matplotlib code that plots the C-alpha trace (Angstrom):
import matplotlib.pyplot as plt

x = [36.8, 37.1, 34.6, 32.9, 32.6, 31.1, 28.6, 27.6, 27.2, 25.0, 22.9, 22.3, 21.4, 19.0, 17.2, 16.7, 15.5, 13.1, 10.6, 10.2, 9.8, 6.4, 4.6, 5.1, 8.9, 9.3, 9.4, 11.9, 14.2, 14.1, 14.9, 17.7, 19.2, 19.0, 20.7, 23.5, 24.1, 23.9, 26.2, 28.8, 28.8, 29.2, 32.2, 33.7, 33.2, 35.5, 38.1, 38.1, 35.4, 36.7, 35.3, 34.4, 31.6, 29.9, 27.8, 26.7, 25.5, 23.7, 21.9, 20.9, 19.7, 17.5, 16.0, 15.5, 12.4, 10.6, 11.7, 10.8, 7.5, 5.4, 6.9, 6.2, 2.6, 2.1, 3.7, 1.4, -1.7, -2.2, -3.9, -1.6, -1.0, -1.1, 1.9, 3.5, 3.2, 6.3, 7.0, 7.0, 9.2, 11.7, 13.6, 14.2, 15.3, 17.7, 19.1, 19.7, 21.3, 23.5, 24.8, 25.4, 27.2, 29.5, 31.0, 32.7, 33.7, 35.5, 37.1, 38.3, 39.7, 41.4, 42.0, 44.1, 47.1, 47.9, 51.5, 52.5, 54.1, 57.9, 59.0, 62.5, 63.8, 64.2, 61.8, 62.2, 63.2, 63.2, 64.5, 64.9, 68.1, 69.0, 72.5, 74.0, 76.9, 79.0, 81.1, 78.3, 76.1, 72.4, 71.9, 68.1, 68.4, 70.0, 71.6, 75.4, 75.6, 72.9, 74.3, 72.8, 70.7, 69.0, 66.6, 67.2, 65.0, 66.8, 65.2, 67.2, 67.0, 65.7, 64.9, 61.3, 59.2, 56.7, 53.2, 51.2, 54.2, 53.1, 54.1, 55.7, 53.5, 53.6, 54.8, 56.2, 57.3, 54.0, 50.5, 50.7, 53.9, 52.3, 49.3, 51.6, 53.4, 50.2, 48.7, 51.9, 52.0, 48.3, 48.9, 51.9, 49.8, 46.8, 44.6, 42.6, 44.3, 41.2, 41.4, 44.5, 43.2, 43.5, 47.2, 48.4, 46.3, 48.4, 51.0, 53.8, 55.3, 58.5, 58.8, 60.5, 63.8, 63.4, 66.6, 69.0, 69.0, 71.5, 73.5, 76.4, 76.5, 77.0, 74.3, 75.0, 73.8, 71.2, 70.7, 67.5, 66.5, 62.8, 61.2, 60.9, 58.6, 58.7, 59.5, 61.8, 58.9, 57.5, 59.0, 58.4, 57.0, 60.1, 62.5, 60.9, 61.2, 64.9, 65.5, 63.8, 66.3, 69.3, 69.9, 70.2, 68.1, 68.7, 66.1, 66.8, 64.5, 66.0, 64.8, 63.4, 62.9, 60.7, 57.0, 57.6, 60.4, 59.8, 63.0, 64.1, 63.4, 59.8, 60.2, 58.5, 60.5, 58.4, 59.4, 61.1, 61.5, 59.1, 58.9, 59.8, 57.6, 60.5, 62.0, 65.6, 65.5, 63.8, 66.6, 69.2, 67.2, 66.8, 70.5, 71.2, 68.7, 70.1, 73.6, 72.4, 70.7, 73.9, 75.9, 73.3, 73.7, 77.5, 77.2, 74.8, 77.1, 79.9, 77.7, 76.8, 80.5, 81.1, 78.1, 79.5, 83.0, 81.5, 81.6, 79.0, 77.1, 74.8, 73.0, 74.2, 77.8, 79.9, 76.9, 77.0, 79.0, 79.9, 82.2, 79.0, 76.8, 74.1, 72.7, 69.1, 66.3, 62.9, 62.3, 64.6, 66.1, 67.1, 69.0, 70.6, 71.7, 73.4, 75.2, 76.2, 77.8, 79.7, 81.1, 81.7, 83.4, 82.1, 78.8, 79.2, 75.9, 73.0, 69.3, 67.3, 63.5, 62.0, 64.2, 65.2, 69.1, 69.5, 72.9, 76.2, 76.7, 80.4, 82.4, 81.1, 79.8, 82.0, 79.6, 76.5, 73.2, 69.7, 67.1, 63.5, 61.1, 57.5, 56.9, 58.2, 55.4, 54.9, 53.3, 56.5, 59.1, 60.9, 64.3, 63.9, 64.8, 67.8, 69.2, 68.7, 70.2, 73.2, 73.7, 73.5, 75.3, 78.3, 79.1, 82.1, 80.1, 77.1, 74.0, 70.3, 67.1, 64.0, 60.7, 57.8, 54.6, 51.6, 53.7, 53.2, 55.6, 54.1, 54.2, 57.8, 56.7, 53.9, 51.3, 49.5, 48.7, 46.6, 45.8, 42.9, 43.7, 43.8, 46.2, 47.8, 48.6, 49.6, 49.6, 47.6, 49.6, 47.4, 48.1, 49.6, 51.6, 53.2, 55.4, 56.1, 57.5, 59.6, 61.1, 61.7, 63.7, 65.6, 66.6, 67.7, 70.1, 71.3, 72.0, 74.0, 76.0, 76.5, 76.5, 78.0, 75.5, 75.9, 73.3, 71.9, 71.0, 69.6, 67.4, 66.2, 65.4, 63.6, 61.0, 59.7, 59.5, 61.2, 65.0, 67.6, 71.3, 73.9, 77.3, 80.7, 81.8, 78.2, 77.5, 74.0]
y = [5.9, 2.2, -0.3, -0.7, 3.1, 3.3, 0.6, 2.5, 5.7, 3.9, 2.4, 5.8, 7.4, 4.5, 5.2, 8.9, 7.9, 5.2, 7.8, 8.8, 5.3, 3.9, 2.4, -1.2, -0.8, 1.2, -1.6, -3.8, -0.8, 0.4, -3.1, -3.6, -0.2, -0.5, -4.0, -2.8, 0.3, -1.6, -4.4, -2.0, 0.2, -2.8, -4.0, -0.5, -0.2, -3.2, -2.3, 1.5, 4.0, 7.2, 10.6, 11.3, 8.8, 10.7, 13.1, 10.1, 8.4, 11.5, 11.9, 8.3, 8.6, 11.5, 9.8, 6.4, 7.1, 8.4, 5.5, 2.9, 4.4, 2.8, -0.6, -0.4, 0.7, -2.2, -4.7, -3.7, -3.4, 0.3, 2.4, 4.5, 7.8, 11.1, 11.5, 14.8, 16.4, 16.3, 20.0, 19.6, 16.5, 17.8, 20.2, 17.4, 15.0, 17.6, 18.2, 14.5, 14.1, 17.1, 15.6, 12.3, 14.1, 15.8, 12.4, 11.8, 15.4, 15.1, 11.9, 13.6, 16.5, 14.3, 11.0, 8.0, 8.9, 6.7, 6.8, 6.9, 3.8, 4.3, 4.4, 3.0, -0.5, -1.5, -2.5, -0.5, -1.7, 0.4, 0.1, 2.4, 2.8, 4.8, 6.2, 8.1, 10.5, 9.8, 12.9, 15.4, 16.5, 16.9, 20.7, 20.5, 18.9, 19.8, 16.4, 16.7, 13.0, 13.1, 12.5, 13.5, 10.6, 10.6, 8.2, 7.6, 5.8, 4.3, 3.5, 1.4, -0.6, -4.0, -7.4, -7.8, -9.0, -11.9, -11.0, -9.9, -8.9, -6.3, -2.8, -0.4, 1.6, 5.3, 7.7, 4.9, 1.4, 0.5, 1.9, 3.2, 5.1, 6.4, 7.7, 9.3, 11.1, 12.1, 13.6, 15.5, 16.8, 17.9, 19.6, 21.4, 23.3, 23.8, 21.1, 18.5, 15.1, 13.4, 15.3, 13.3, 10.0, 8.5, 9.1, 6.4, 3.9, 4.5, 2.1, 3.1, 0.9, -0.1, -3.3, -3.3, -5.1, -6.3, -8.0, -5.6, -5.9, -8.5, -7.0, -6.0, -2.4, 0.6, 3.1, 6.9, 8.3, 11.1, 12.5, 14.3, 16.7, 17.5, 20.9, 22.6, 20.3, 17.8, 14.1, 11.7, 10.2, 13.4, 12.9, 9.1, 9.3, 11.2, 8.9, 5.8, 7.2, 7.9, 4.5, 2.8, 4.5, 3.1, 5.7, 5.1, 7.7, 8.4, 10.7, 12.0, 12.7, 15.6, 15.0, 18.1, 19.7, 17.0, 17.0, 13.6, 11.0, 7.6, 6.2, 2.6, 2.5, 3.6, 7.2, 9.8, 13.1, 16.0, 19.4, 22.0, 24.6, 27.5, 31.1, 33.9, 36.3, 38.6, 38.4, 39.1, 36.7, 34.0, 34.4, 33.7, 30.7, 29.3, 29.6, 27.7, 24.9, 24.7, 24.2, 21.3, 19.7, 20.2, 18.4, 15.6, 15.2, 15.0, 12.4, 10.3, 10.3, 9.1, 6.3, 5.3, 5.2, 2.8, 0.7, 0.4, -0.6, -3.5, -2.3, -4.9, -7.4, -5.4, -6.2, -2.8, -3.5, -2.7, -1.4, 2.4, 4.7, 7.2, 9.0, 10.2, 11.9, 14.6, 16.4, 17.6, 19.0, 20.7, 24.2, 24.4, 21.1, 22.8, 25.4, 22.6, 21.0, 24.2, 24.5, 20.9, 21.2, 24.3, 22.4, 19.0, 18.4, 14.8, 16.2, 16.5, 18.2, 20.0, 20.2, 22.8, 22.2, 25.6, 26.4, 29.9, 29.9, 30.4, 30.7, 32.0, 32.6, 31.8, 30.0, 30.1, 26.8, 25.1, 22.2, 22.4, 23.4, 23.0, 25.1, 24.2, 27.0, 28.1, 31.4, 34.3, 36.8, 40.0, 37.8, 35.8, 36.8, 39.8, 38.4, 35.1, 35.8, 38.1, 35.6, 32.6, 34.6, 35.5, 31.8, 30.6, 33.5, 33.5, 29.8, 28.7, 25.9, 26.2, 26.5, 26.3, 27.8, 26.1, 27.8, 25.3, 26.9, 26.1, 25.0, 26.0, 25.3, 21.9, 20.8, 19.7, 16.9, 14.4, 17.0, 17.0, 13.3, 13.8, 17.5, 19.4, 20.7, 24.3, 26.3, 28.3, 25.1, 22.5, 24.4, 23.6, 20.7, 18.1, 14.8, 13.1, 15.8, 17.3, 14.2, 13.6, 17.1, 17.3, 13.8, 14.3, 17.5, 16.0, 12.9, 15.0, 16.9, 13.9, 11.9, 14.8, 15.6, 12.3, 9.9, 12.4, 11.3, 13.3, 15.6, 19.1, 19.5, 23.0, 21.8, 18.8, 21.0, 23.6, 21.0, 21.3, 25.0, 28.4, 28.0, 30.5, 29.4, 30.9, 30.4, 31.0, 34.6, 35.9, 34.7, 33.6]
z = [-16.7, -16.0, -17.5, -14.1, -13.8, -17.3, -16.4, -13.3, -15.4, -17.9, -15.2, -13.6, -17.0, -17.7, -14.4, -15.4, -18.9, -17.6, -16.6, -20.3, -21.7, -22.8, -19.8, -21.0, -21.2, -18.1, -15.4, -17.2, -18.0, -14.3, -12.9, -15.4, -14.8, -11.0, -11.1, -13.3, -11.1, -7.9, -8.9, -10.4, -7.3, -5.0, -6.9, -7.0, -3.3, -2.9, -5.6, -4.9, -5.5, -7.0, -6.1, -9.7, -9.4, -6.5, -8.7, -10.8, -7.6, -6.4, -9.7, -9.6, -6.0, -6.9, -9.9, -8.3, -6.2, -9.3, -11.4, -8.7, -7.6, -10.4, -9.6, -6.0, -6.6, -9.0, -6.5, -3.7, -5.9, -5.5, -8.1, -10.3, -8.7, -10.5, -12.8, -13.4, -16.8, -18.9, -18.6, -14.8, -14.8, -17.4, -15.0, -12.5, -15.3, -16.6, -13.1, -12.6, -16.0, -15.3, -12.1, -13.9, -16.7, -14.2, -13.4, -16.8, -17.0, -13.6, -14.7, -17.9, -15.9, -13.3, -14.9, -14.0, -16.2, -19.2, -20.1, -23.8, -25.2, -25.4, -29.1, -28.8, -29.5, -25.9, -23.2, -20.0, -16.5, -13.3, -9.8, -6.8, -4.7, -1.7, -1.1, 1.9, 1.4, 4.5, 3.9, 3.8, 6.7, 6.3, 6.5, 6.9, 10.3, 13.6, 14.2, 13.7, 12.9, 10.2, 6.7, 3.4, 2.0, -1.5, -3.1, -6.8, -9.4, -12.4, -15.7, -18.1, -21.3, -20.4, -21.9, -22.9, -20.0, -20.2, -21.4, -18.4, -16.3, -13.7, -14.7, -12.2, -9.9, -10.6, -7.9, -5.7, -5.2, -3.6, -3.9, -0.3, -1.1, -4.2, -2.2, 0.3, -2.5, -4.3, -1.2, -0.5, -4.1, -3.9, -0.5, -1.9, -4.4, -2.0, -3.5, -1.5, -1.9, -3.2, -6.5, -7.4, -6.1, -9.6, -9.9, -7.4, -9.4, -12.5, -13.9, -16.2, -19.0, -17.1, -15.0, -11.6, -11.6, -15.2, -16.5, -18.3, -22.1, -23.2, -26.1, -23.7, -24.9, -22.5, -21.8, -21.8, -18.5, -17.9, -14.4, -13.6, -10.8, -10.4, -9.7, -6.4, -4.3, -7.1, -6.9, -8.7, -10.7, -12.0, -15.4, -15.8, -19.3, -20.4, -18.6, -20.1, -23.6, -23.1, -21.6, -24.5, -26.8, -24.9, -22.1, -18.3, -16.6, -12.9, -11.2, -7.8, -4.8, -2.8, 0.8, 2.6, -0.8, -2.5, -1.5, 0.1, 0.2, 1.6, 2.9, 3.2, 6.9, 6.3, 7.4, 5.2, 4.8, 3.6, 2.3, 4.5, 1.8, 1.4, 0.2, 2.5, 0.6, -0.1, -3.6, -2.7, 0.3, -1.9, -4.5, -1.8, -0.5, -4.0, -4.7, -1.5, -2.3, -5.8, -4.5, -2.3, -5.3, -7.5, -4.8, -4.8, -8.5, -8.3, -5.5, -7.5, -10.5, -8.2, -6.9, -10.5, -11.4, -8.5, -9.5, -13.0, -11.8, -9.9, -6.3, -5.4, -7.5, -9.6, -12.9, -14.3, -13.6, -16.7, -18.6, -17.8, -20.0, -17.3, -19.7, -21.5, -19.0, -19.3, -16.3, -16.6, -14.5, -14.5, -13.0, -9.9, -11.1, -14.3, -12.3, -10.3, -13.5, -14.7, -11.3, -11.3, -14.7, -13.5, -10.6, -12.1, -15.4, -15.6, -16.9, -20.7, -21.6, -19.8, -20.3, -18.5, -18.7, -18.1, -15.1, -13.9, -13.5, -9.7, -8.2, -9.6, -13.3, -13.2, -14.3, -17.9, -19.1, -21.6, -22.4, -24.6, -23.0, -24.2, -22.5, -23.3, -22.2, -22.5, -24.3, -22.3, -21.8, -19.8, -17.1, -16.8, -14.2, -15.8, -14.7, -16.3, -19.9, -19.2, -16.7, -19.0, -22.0, -19.9, -18.9, -22.5, -24.1, -21.9, -22.5, -24.6, -26.3, -28.7, -26.6, -27.6, -26.3, -27.7, -27.0, -27.3, -28.7, -26.5, -23.5, -19.9, -17.0, -16.3, -19.9, -19.2, -16.7, -16.4, -15.3, -18.7, -18.2, -15.1, -14.5, -16.0, -19.5, -18.4, -20.7, -17.9, -16.0, -18.6, -21.9, -25.0, -26.5, -25.0, -23.2, -26.2, -27.8, -24.6, -23.8, -27.4, -28.0, -24.8, -25.3, -29.0, -28.5, -25.6, -27.6, -30.6, -28.3, -26.4, -29.5, -30.9, -27.8, -26.0, -29.0, -31.5, -34.1, -37.3, -38.5, -38.3, -34.6, -35.0, -37.8, -35.7, -32.8, -34.9, -35.7, -32.1, -31.6, -32.0, -31.8, -30.7, -31.1, -28.8, -30.3, -28.6, -28.7, -29.0, -32.5, -33.4]

ax = plt.figure().add_subplot(projection="3d")
ax.plot(x, y, z, "-o")
ax.set_aspect("equal")
plt.show()
């Protein structure tokens, strides 16, 4: 909760407690509590009143008449009225206190996310670009002249910004875009948009358009595809951590698949993908959507290569090591990463964040793959483990499956930072440990595969969970 929200909470509690104070102290406590509550609420009404404060206000409203009645009687010279016995007043006091306590509980369950500080040596800059593939029609629309357009957010090592520099808005370039995306994300899972009203208020640690760090070195490139209905910013904490360690992270919004994509001309494109209800038909649909995503990833890499070569004056010109590229993704984005690597040899490593491998299983992957998963249980899709094992076991490079204890599907994105800590939703690692584990395992793999840093990769990964190593030829 913000300081103003805490002040409002304390004012409301003081109104409830005032009834139980000695008569001499009761008037001053009531006036002070009412003033603090009123001023806090007035300021919050201007800056933005969150729904989590509503039960606090209801509790205060119910307690206020009983707290103010003695003051009014004294002011107008009336005799003291009969005052309820403590055992009659106690249930009402507890009810008001319960309502007020529901406020901080709701704020804890649906907070404004606070992003972990990146641990690398670099500050982090970010920017958003939009690219259109003139050679590829948009298959989600009927217009034959429509061409596939993607929005991409880049996180990169940057020079340290001045103290007080405004940090980047989470979920969008502006708060309005962030609200549009947050409402679409909530609607996609059947939640009312107000439950996530704190998310658009969040700021990450990166700074928009910060100057690129000045050592002149080149950054290995990591492409990222979000989950089905996900958005480019859904793994911001992870992207900032990688960028602080010297990587360029490019996360892709896939229009008509993402919950909402705000284009440069102001149009908002929402998702057109949905389940048919039939497992076999859904598998075909998912394979098709995965293929579109894989093509998007290849196109984005081509654009990054052009940017690095200097096709246009760009601060990142000459700074991208496009000979060292990993393709990554969460959920369906992980499946797209696997398919992109099968189709495009420019991708030198793959990271699948708990993604079922949709689409063809051939040709066999000849580049290293890291699959991070939650624990596979009887409640998990029975096809998941065999399909993933086939994808990893048939490769001609050494591949790794790392099962993260206590993880759930949304552990592998920013969800634990702002969703209720329900184990089946975000796992049991918590808001601090979830991003640390996912980023730590990812960095260990990227440093070994893209930067060829010496060391025991299997040992480094084992620190984060239960590791299975798939060696070429079926060796373990």
